[in-house]
C-alpha positions as CSV (number, residue, x, y, z in Angstrom):
1,M,6.4,-25.5,53.1
2,I,7.9,-25.9,56.1
3,G,5.7,-27.4,59.1
4,D,2.5,-28.3,56.2
5,S,2.5,-32.1,57.3
6,F,2.7,-31.1,60.9
7,F,-1.0,-28.9,60.2
8,D,-2.1,-32.0,57.5
9,R,-1.6,-34.2,60.8
10,L,-3.2,-31.4,63.1
11,A,-6.5,-31.1,60.5
12,R,-7.2,-34.7,60.8
13,S,-6.8,-35.3,63.9
14,K,-9.6,-35.7,67.1
15,L,-9.1,-32.5,68.5
16,L,-10.1,-30.5,65.0
17,A,-12.8,-33.1,63.9
18,T,-16.2,-31.8,63.6
19,K,-17.3,-34.1,66.2
20,T,-15.2,-32.5,68.6
21,V,-16.3,-28.7,67.4
22,L,-19.9,-30.2,67.5
23,L,-19.5,-30.8,71.6
24,I,-17.6,-27.9,72.4
25,S,-20.5,-25.9,70.5
26,A,-23.3,-27.9,72.2
27,T,-22.2,-27.8,75.5
28,G,-21.7,-24.3,75.2
29,G,-24.1,-22.9,76.8
30,A,-23.6,-24.4,79.8
31,F,-20.2,-23.4,80.4
32,S,-21.8,-19.6,79.5
33,F,-24.2,-19.5,82.4
34,L,-21.0,-21.1,84.6
35,L,-18.9,-18.1,83.8
36,F,-22.5,-15.9,84.3
37,A,-22.8,-17.5,87.5
38,F,-19.5,-17.5,89.2
39,T,-18.9,-13.9,87.8
40,F,-21.6,-12.9,91.1
41,V,-19.2,-15.7,93.7
42,A,-15.6,-13.2,92.3
43,A,-17.8,-9.9,92.8
44,H,-18.6,-11.3,96.7
45,N,-22.4,-11.0,94.9
46,V,-24.0,-13.8,96.2
47,P,-26.2,-12.9,98.1
48,P,-26.6,-9.9,95.9
49,M,-25.5,-6.7,97.5
50,K,-28.2,-4.0,98.7
51,A,-30.3,-1.9,96.3
52,Y,-31.1,-0.1,99.2
53,W,-27.5,1.0,100.5
54,T,-26.4,4.4,100.5
55,A,-23.3,5.6,98.4
56,D,-21.0,5.2,100.9
57,Q,-21.8,1.9,101.6
58,T,-21.9,1.1,98.2
59,A,-18.7,2.6,97.3
60,E,-17.0,0.9,100.7
61,F,-18.9,-2.4,99.5
62,W,-16.5,-2.1,96.0
63,R,-13.3,-0.6,98.0
64,K,-13.5,-3.8,100.2
65,H,-14.1,-6.6,97.0
66,V,-12.1,-4.6,94.5
67,K,-9.6,-7.8,93.6
68,G,-12.9,-9.7,93.8
69,A,-14.6,-7.4,90.6
70,H,-11.6,-6.9,88.9
71,V,-12.3,-11.0,88.6
72,A,-15.9,-11.1,87.9
73,V,-15.2,-8.5,84.7
74,G,-13.1,-10.8,83.0
75,L,-15.2,-14.0,84.2
76,Q,-18.6,-11.6,82.2
77,L,-16.4,-10.8,79.5
78,C,-16.0,-14.1,78.8
79,S,-19.0,-15.7,79.6
80,G,-20.8,-14.8,76.2
81,M,-18.0,-16.6,74.7
82,F,-19.2,-19.5,74.3
83,Y,-23.1,-18.2,73.6
84,I,-22.0,-17.8,69.9
85,P,-21.2,-20.9,69.1
86,F,-23.6,-22.9,71.0
87,S,-26.7,-20.3,69.7
88,A,-25.0,-20.9,65.9
89,L,-25.5,-24.9,66.1
90,V,-29.0,-24.2,67.4
91,S,-29.5,-22.3,64.3
92,H,-28.0,-25.4,62.4
93,N,-30.5,-27.5,64.1
94,I,-33.3,-25.4,63.2
95,R,-32.8,-25.0,59.5
96,A,-32.7,-29.0,59.5
97,V,-36.0,-28.9,60.4
98,P,-38.7,-30.4,57.6
99,G,-40.5,-27.7,56.0
100,I,-39.6,-24.7,58.5
101,H,-39.2,-21.5,56.7
102,P,-35.4,-20.2,56.8
103,I,-36.8,-17.1,59.1
104,I,-37.3,-18.5,62.3
105,A,-33.2,-20.1,61.8
106,T,-32.4,-16.5,60.6
107,T,-34.1,-14.6,63.1
108,Q,-33.0,-16.7,66.6
109,L,-29.3,-16.2,65.0
110,A,-29.6,-12.2,64.5
111,A,-31.1,-12.6,68.0
112,C,-27.8,-14.2,69.6
113,S,-25.9,-12.1,67.5
114,A,-27.6,-8.8,69.3
115,G,-27.7,-10.9,72.6
116,I,-23.6,-11.4,72.8
117,F,-23.5,-7.7,74.2
118,T,-26.0,-8.5,76.8
119,W,-22.9,-10.8,78.4
120,M,-20.1,-8.0,77.7
121,L,-21.7,-4.8,78.6
122,G,-22.4,-5.7,82.4
123,A,-18.8,-6.4,82.1
124,M,-17.3,-3.1,80.9
125,V,-19.8,-1.6,82.9
126,L,-18.4,-3.1,86.5
127,A,-14.6,-2.3,84.8
128,T,-16.1,1.4,85.0
129,T,-17.6,1.2,88.4
130,T,-14.1,-0.4,89.9
131,Y,-11.7,2.0,88.2
132,R,-11.7,5.2,89.8
133,L,-13.1,4.4,93.4
134,D,-11.6,7.4,94.6
135,R,-14.0,9.6,93.2
136,D,-17.4,11.2,94.6
137,P,-19.6,8.1,95.7
138,E,-22.7,8.7,94.3
139,I,-20.9,8.3,91.0
140,T,-19.7,4.9,91.9
141,Q,-23.6,4.1,93.3
142,V,-24.7,5.2,89.6
143,M,-22.4,3.1,87.8
144,T,-23.3,0.1,90.3
145,D,-27.3,0.5,89.2
146,M,-26.2,0.4,85.6
147,W,-24.3,-3.0,86.4
148,W,-27.1,-4.4,87.6
149,F,-30.0,-3.0,85.2
150,T,-27.0,-4.0,81.8
151,T,-26.8,-7.3,83.1
152,M,-30.1,-8.8,84.6
153,M,-33.0,-6.4,83.2
154,P,-32.4,-7.4,79.0
155,W,-34.5,-10.0,78.1
156,P,-35.7,-9.0,74.2
157,T,-33.0,-11.2,72.7
158,F,-32.9,-14.5,75.1
159,F,-36.7,-14.5,74.3
160,I,-36.7,-14.2,70.7
161,Q,-34.0,-16.9,70.3
162,N,-35.8,-19.4,72.7
163,W,-39.1,-18.8,71.4
164,A,-37.4,-19.0,68.4
165,W,-36.1,-22.9,68.8
166,G,-39.0,-23.9,70.9
167,Y,-41.3,-23.2,67.9
168,A,-39.2,-24.9,65.7
169,I,-39.1,-28.4,68.3
170,I,-42.8,-28.2,68.1
171,K,-42.7,-28.1,64.3
172,D,-40.6,-31.1,64.1
173,T,-42.9,-33.8,63.4
174,R,-40.1,-36.1,62.2
175,P,-41.0,-39.2,63.9
176,N,-37.1,-39.7,65.0
177,R,-36.9,-35.8,66.6
178,P,-33.3,-35.3,67.9
179,F,-35.0,-32.9,70.7
180,P,-38.2,-34.0,73.1
181,R,-40.9,-31.6,73.0
182,F,-40.2,-31.0,76.9
183,V,-37.2,-28.6,75.7
184,A,-39.8,-26.3,73.4
185,L,-41.8,-26.5,76.8
186,I,-38.7,-25.4,79.0
187,N,-37.5,-22.5,76.1
188,I,-40.5,-21.0,75.7
189,I,-41.6,-20.7,79.6
190,A,-38.0,-19.6,80.6
191,P,-37.8,-16.1,78.7
192,I,-41.8,-15.5,79.9
193,I,-39.5,-15.3,83.6
194,F,-36.8,-13.6,81.9
195,I,-39.3,-10.6,81.7
196,L,-40.1,-9.7,85.3
197,P,-36.5,-8.2,86.2
198,T,-37.9,-5.6,83.9
199,A,-38.9,-3.8,87.0
200,M,-35.8,-4.3,89.1
201,H,-35.5,0.2,88.6
202,T,-38.6,0.8,90.1
203,V,-37.7,-1.1,93.4
204,K,-34.9,-1.1,96.1
205,R,-36.5,-3.9,98.4
206,G,-38.3,-6.8,97.9
207,A,-38.7,-10.0,95.5
208,L,-38.6,-7.8,92.3
209,S,-35.1,-6.0,93.7
210,W,-32.3,-7.1,92.5
211,Q,-31.5,-8.7,95.4
212,G,-34.8,-10.1,95.5
213,G,-36.0,-13.8,95.2
214,V,-37.6,-13.3,91.8
215,S,-35.2,-10.9,89.9
216,F,-32.3,-12.6,91.0
217,W,-32.4,-15.9,92.2
218,L,-35.5,-17.2,90.1
219,L,-34.0,-15.9,87.5
220,G,-30.5,-17.4,87.7
221,L,-32.3,-20.8,88.7
222,T,-34.2,-20.5,85.6
223,F,-31.5,-19.3,82.7
224,G,-29.1,-21.8,84.3
225,V,-31.7,-24.8,84.2
226,Q,-32.7,-23.9,80.7
227,L,-29.4,-23.5,79.2
228,F,-28.2,-26.7,81.5
229,V,-31.3,-28.7,79.7
230,D,-30.5,-27.3,76.0
231,S,-26.6,-28.0,75.9
232,Y,-27.3,-31.5,77.8
233,C,-29.7,-32.5,75.2
234,M,-27.5,-31.2,72.4
235,A,-24.5,-32.7,73.3
236,S,-26.5,-36.2,73.3
237,V,-27.7,-35.3,69.8
238,V,-23.9,-35.1,68.8
239,L,-22.7,-37.6,70.8
240,R,-25.4,-40.1,69.0
241,G,-24.4,-38.6,65.7
242,K,-27.8,-37.1,64.9
243,I,-26.2,-33.5,63.5
244,D,-26.3,-33.3,59.9
245,V,-23.2,-31.4,58.7
246,T,-23.6,-31.1,55.2
247,E,-23.0,-27.4,53.8
248,T,-26.2,-25.7,52.4
249,N,-27.2,-22.7,50.5
250,T,-30.6,-20.9,51.2
251,G,-31.8,-19.2,47.6
252,L,-34.3,-16.0,48.4
253,N,-37.2,-18.5,47.8
254,G,-36.9,-20.0,50.7
255,K,-35.4,-23.6,49.8
256,V,-32.5,-24.4,50.9
257,E,-30.5,-26.4,48.8
258,V,-27.2,-28.6,48.8
259,A,-24.1,-26.5,48.1
260,N,-21.0,-29.2,49.1
261,S,-21.4,-32.4,51.4
262,S,-18.6,-33.1,53.6
263,P,-16.3,-35.5,53.1
264,E,-16.1,-36.4,56.9
265,S,-19.0,-38.6,58.4
266,P,-21.8,-37.2,60.2
267,V,-20.1,-36.4,63.5
């Protein structure tokens, strides 16, 4: 067929090489956080708007920064896009740990599948918030509250993902294990901090409010450090050729059997 030679050359190019795909996946966590962080920059929420503002103040803020909010919607919506291949690569590495039960990798990937909506739901709420700013300011204020709560409060899926990843690293007793144990420590401690913003719906001022030092600044810093460390370590493993790309099937008995070996090199 016409064009087959072009696609054959493309398939053999470095652009579609396994190493390229794995490297993009490995850095996906960092890219996700950057887009997430720039969501607040674009929406003029660094530092954040105040939870104690009146409805009129809240509506006026969005009227003044509506174009930035429109950009922020796109950034937040796309922030989870890179998180999917990143989490899939984490799941692949969990499966590679000798003796670990497949339920750990399955749970981690299932948590990602649910958690991706955490990234996107807030974007759709923000889009709705700034869509009709000629409405009653109290409605805009309610939608603004909902944007902050849906964006900053959901932590269970991230908690499960990180703890599953930390557990797998700790269980990896290979002398040449690809990930150091401090990565496990970060992935265990960070989710505990993620829990703290759960209280933001109880206060409008102070460290636990959405503009506070805990719910915004500490959470953001912790989330960024965790994702950047994970992405850096994962990318290092890819560049060192330490990721196995052998295709496997996991049976009902929990044993992993090789189904097909990729003709490509490990990277």
